[in-house]
C-alpha positions in Angstrom: 0.0 0.0 0.0 1.3 3.4 -0.9 2.0 5.4 2.2 3.5 8.8 2.9 5.1 10.2 6.0 3.1 11.6 8.8 3.5 9.3 11.8 6.3 9.4 14.4 8.6 6.5 15.0 10.1 5.3 18.3 10.0 2.3 20.5 6.7 1.3 19.1 7.9 -0.8 16.2 10.0 -2.8 18.5 7.1 -3.0 21.0 4.8 -4.2 18.2 7.3 -6.7 17.0 7.8 -7.9 20.6 4.1 -8.5 21.0 4.0 -10.4 17.8 7.1 -12.4 18.6 5.7 -13.2 22.0 2.7 -14.7 20.4 4.8 -16.6 17.8 7.1 -18.0 20.5 4.1 -19.1 22.5 2.7 -20.7 19.4 6.0 -22.3 18.7 6.2 -23.8 22.2 2.7 -25.1 21.7 3.6 -26.7 18.4 6.3 -28.7 20.0 3.7 -30.5 22.1 1.7 -33.2 20.5 -1.9 -32.2 20.0 -4.1 -35.3 20.3 -7.9 -35.7 20.1 -8.2 -35.1 23.8 -7.1 -31.5 23.5 -9.1 -30.8 20.3 -12.3 -32.3 21.5 -12.1 -32.1 25.3 -12.2 -35.9 25.7 -10.8 -39.1 24.3 -9.8 -42.6 25.1 -7.3 -41.4 27.7 -10.0 -39.5 29.6 -7.6 -36.7 30.3 -9.7 -33.6 30.2 -8.2 -30.9 28.0 -4.9 -32.8 27.9 -2.9 -34.3 25.1 -4.0 -37.5 23.4 -2.5 -40.8 24.4 -3.5 -42.4 21.1 -1.6 -40.0 18.8 1.4 -42.4 18.5 3.8 -40.3 20.5 5.2 -41.1 23.9 3.8 -38.7 26.6 6.3 -36.7 28.7 6.3 -36.6 32.4 5.3 -33.0 32.3 2.2 -33.9 30.2 1.2 -36.6 32.6 1.5 -34.3 35.6 -0.4 -31.5 33.8 -3.3 -33.8 33.0 -3.3 -35.3 36.5 -3.6 -31.8 38.0 -6.5 -31.0 35.7 -8.3 -34.2 36.6 -8.0 -33.7 40.3 -8.7 -29.9 40.4 -12.0 -29.3 41.9 -12.6 -25.6 41.0 -12.0 -23.7 37.7 -9.2 -21.2 37.4 -9.9 -17.5 37.5 -9.3 -17.4 33.7 -11.9 -20.0 33.2 -14.3 -18.0 35.3 -13.9 -14.8 33.3 -17.1 -13.6 31.7 -15.6 -10.5 30.1 -12.0 -9.4 30.0 -9.5 -8.9 32.8 -9.0 -5.1 33.4 -5.9 -4.8 35.6 -4.2 -2.0 37.5 -5.4 0.3 40.2 -6.2 3.3 38.0 -8.0 1.4 35.3 -10.1 -0.5 37.8 -10.9 2.7 39.8 -12.0 4.4 36.5 -14.0 1.3 35.4 -15.9 1.5 38.7 -16.3 5.3 38.6 -17.4 5.7 35.0 -19.9 2.9 34.8 -19.3 2.3 31.1 -18.7 -1.4 31.5 -20.7 -4.2 32.9 -18.8 -5.4 36.0 -18.9 -9.0 37.1 -16.4 -9.5 40.0 -13.2 -8.1 41.3 -10.1 -9.9 42.6 -7.6 -8.4 44.9 -4.2 -9.8 45.9 -3.9 -10.9 49.5 -1.7 -8.4 51.5 -1.4 -5.9 48.6 -2.2 -2.2 48.9 -5.4 -2.8 46.9 -6.6 -5.2 49.6 -6.5 -2.3 52.1 -7.8 0.4 49.8 -11.1 1.4 51.4 -12.2 3.7 48.6 -11.6 0.9 46.0 -13.4 -1.7 48.0 -16.3 0.6 48.9 -16.8 1.6 45.2 -17.1 -2.1 44.4 -19.5 -2.8 47.2 -21.7 0.2 46.2 -22.0 -1.3 42.8 -22.7 -4.8 44.1 -19.5 -6.2 42.6 -18.3 -9.3 44.4 -14.8 -9.0 45.7 -12.5 -12.0 46.2 -9.1 -12.2 47.8 -6.6 -14.3 45.8 -2.9 -14.9 45.4 -0.5 -13.0 43.3 0.0 -16.0 41.1 -3.7 -16.2 40.4 -3.7 -12.6 39.2 -0.5 -13.1 37.2 -2.2 -15.9 35.3 -5.0 -13.5 34.3 -2.8 -10.8 32.9 -0.9 -12.7 30.2 2.5 -14.3 29.9 4.8 -12.8 31.0 2.4 -11.3 33.6 1.8 -7.5 33.3 1.9 -5.2 36.4 -1.6 -5.5 37.9 -0.9 -3.6 41.2 -2.8 -6.3 43.1 -6.2 -5.9 41.5 -8.1 -7.2 38.5 -11.8 -6.7 37.6 -13.8 -8.9 35.3 -15.6 -6.5 33.0 -17.3 -6.4 29.6 -15.2 -5.0 26.7 -15.2 -1.4 25.6 -15.7 -0.8 21.8 -15.1 2.4 19.8 -18.3 4.3 18.9 -18.9 4.5 15.2 -19.8 7.8 13.6 -19.2 9.7 10.4 -19.0 13.4 11.1 -18.0 15.8 13.9 -20.5 17.9 15.9 -20.7 21.5 14.8 -18.9 24.2 16.8 -21.4 26.6 18.5 -18.7 29.4 18.4 -18.6 29.7 22.2 -15.3 29.5 23.8 -12.1 28.2 22.2 -12.4 26.4 18.9 -12.4 22.6 19.5 -9.5 20.3 18.6 -10.1 16.6 17.7 -7.5 14.0 17.4 -7.5 11.4 14.5 -5.2 8.4 14.6 -4.5 6.8 11.2 -3.8 3.1 11.9 -1.9 3.4 15.2 -1.5 -0.3 16.1 0.7 -0.4 19.2 -1.4 -0.7 22.4 1.2 1.1 24.5 1.2 4.1 22.1 -2.6 4.2 21.9 -2.9 4.2 25.6 -0.3 6.9 26.1 -2.0 9.0 23.4 -5.4 8.7 25.0 -3.9 9.6 28.4 -2.4 12.8 26.9 -5.6 13.7 25.0 -7.7 13.3 28.2 -5.3 15.3 30.3 -5.0 18.2 27.8 -8.7 18.5 27.1 -9.0 17.3 23.5 -12.6 17.4 22.3 -12.5 13.8 21.1 -10.5 10.9 19.6 -11.1 9.2 16.3 -9.5 5.9 15.2 -9.8 3.7 12.1 -12.3 1.0 12.4 -9.8 -1.4 10.9 -6.0 -1.7 11.5 -6.0 0.0 14.8 -5.1 -1.3 18.2 -8.3 -2.5 20.0 -9.5 -0.9 23.2 -7.9 -3.7 25.3 -7.0 -3.9 29.0 -3.4 -3.3 27.9 -4.4 0.0 26.4 -6.4 0.9 29.5 -3.3 0.2 31.7 -1.0 2.2 29.4 -3.5 5.1 29.6 -3.5 4.9 33.4 -7.3 4.5 33.2 -8.0 7.4 30.9 -9.4 5.0 28.3 -12.2 4.2 30.8 -13.2 7.9 30.8 -12.7 8.8 27.1 -15.2 7.9 24.4 -13.1 6.8 21.4 -14.9 7.0 18.1 -14.2 5.1 14.9 -14.7 5.7 11.2 -14.7 3.3 8.4 -12.7 5.3 5.8 -10.4 7.9 7.4 -9.7 10.0 4.3 -13.4 10.4 3.5 -14.1 11.4 7.1 -11.4 14.1 6.9 -12.6 15.3 3.6 -16.0 15.8 5.1 -14.5 17.7 7.9 -12.8 20.2 5.6 -16.1 20.6 3.6 -17.8 21.5 6.9 -15.2 24.2 7.7 -12.7 22.4 9.9 -8.9 22.8 9.5 -7.4 19.3 9.1 -3.7 19.3 10.2 -1.5 16.3 9.2 1.7 15.7 11.2 4.6 15.3 8.8 8.2 16.5 8.3 8.2 18.2 4.9 8.9 21.6 3.4 5.3 22.8 3.3 4.6 21.8 6.9 4.2 24.7 9.4 6.2 24.8 12.6 3.7 23.9 15.3 4.9 26.8 17.5 3.9 29.4 14.9 0.3 28.2 14.4 -2.7 30.4 15.1 -5.8 28.4 15.7 -9.0 30.3 14.9 -11.2 27.5 13.5 -12.3 24.1 14.8 -9.4 21.7 13.9 -8.5 18.1 13.6 -4.9 16.8 14.2 -4.1 13.6 12.3 -1.2 11.4 13.5 0.1 8.6 11.3 1.1 5.0 11.8 4.2 4.2 13.9 6.3 3.0 11.0 4.7 4.2 7.8 3.3 7.5 8.7 0.2 9.0 7.1 -1.3 7.1 4.2 -1.3 8.9 0.8 -5.1 9.4 0.7 -5.1 10.6 4.3 -2.3 13.1 3.5 -4.3 14.4 0.6 -7.3 15.0 2.8 -5.4 17.3 5.1 -5.5 21.0 4.1 -2.6 21.9 6.4 0.6 20.1 7.5 2.4 20.6 10.8 5.7 19.6 12.1 7.8 19.7 15.3 11.1 21.6 14.8 13.9 19.5 16.2 17.1 20.6 17.7 20.3 21.2 15.8 20.9 18.4 13.3 17.4 17.1 13.7 14.0 17.7 12.0 14.1 18.9 8.4 16.9 18.4 5.9 16.9 14.7 5.4 16.3 13.3 8.8 12.8 11.9 9.4 10.6 13.1 12.3 7.4 11.7 10.8 7.8 8.1 11.7 9.2 6.7 8.4 12.5 5.0 7.8 15.7 7.0 7.2 18.2 9.3 9.0 20.1 8.3 12.1 19.2 5.9 14.9 17.5 8.6 17.0 16.2 11.1 14.5 12.5 11.0 15.3 10.0 11.1 18.1 7.8 8.3 19.4 4.3 8.9 18.1 2.8 9.3 21.6 5.4 11.8 22.6 5.0 13.8 19.3 1.2 13.7 19.7 1.5 15.2 23.2 3.8 18.0 22.1 1.6 19.0 19.1 -1.7 18.8 21.1 -0.4 20.9 23.9 1.0 23.6 21.5 -2.2 23.7 19.3 -4.5 23.8 22.3 -2.5 26.6 23.9 -2.8 28.5 20.6 -6.5 27.8 20.3 -7.2 29.1 23.9 -5.3 32.4 23.4 -7.8 35.3 23.1 -8.0 36.7 19.5 -6.3 40.0 19.2 
């Protein structure tokens, strides 16, 4: 697919690759174990529930025998087997999930002896919503948050998933107060980046966040944790075709700024914001797609220090330049948002 610059590169490509490799390695480990009819169908001649088949022609290892014996003798399901929704983890995400009421909440688990187990405000909030609270071990919570386990701060809540809200146009500006600034993300796929961006947008007071319906990081518990719970409070919207949405915005009188390092881009510190605006940030590695760039009526850049920025080095997320010649997309988004919102809130002279 033909793509232009416009995103900002940093740790995210490695982070994204790390997530993918983690899954591939996990899959590779699983492939080395024999998959018999027992595991595929939940039964078999060996009677080992969820285990590996004894009739697949391969000799079973001691580990496999012990694994199946534990499952046969276990009386209660694991926490993961009891999940009705998804495991939202971390103190701030759980607090916000309880406060905002946007999710259906099923039960909460707290680690024995952790700070969360003595947090009266947290426990009271769960009690007021009739959410059952259970005390469990750290190992139990580790098993809920992935492999390797993510930092859960001693609390996990079983909750229904959050989904982006689909829409096709922005609400009109009523001309009262400062002109609004919306943030559009063109295929940001790293959950850590998405969470950090949502956190900055929430803190700075962005009017709203828009993502692509496809090829964007889902609103997962990892994103909620990376946002320090801001995802629970921010309504993220989605659009089917980003460039058509942006073209409609310009037709309705919005300024659409694409972030890119190019000659015609304006230095963000020199902007004067007098109209409702949309800032568009591109994919971590490829930047803004060509059609998305064309839908922007203005381009904006961050001027780097000596030897950085324009003149061959890339600050838009694409390949090229030195090893540290660009900004992480979440960092760049925070800088541009803060500068544009400051300009928009200045009284017109």
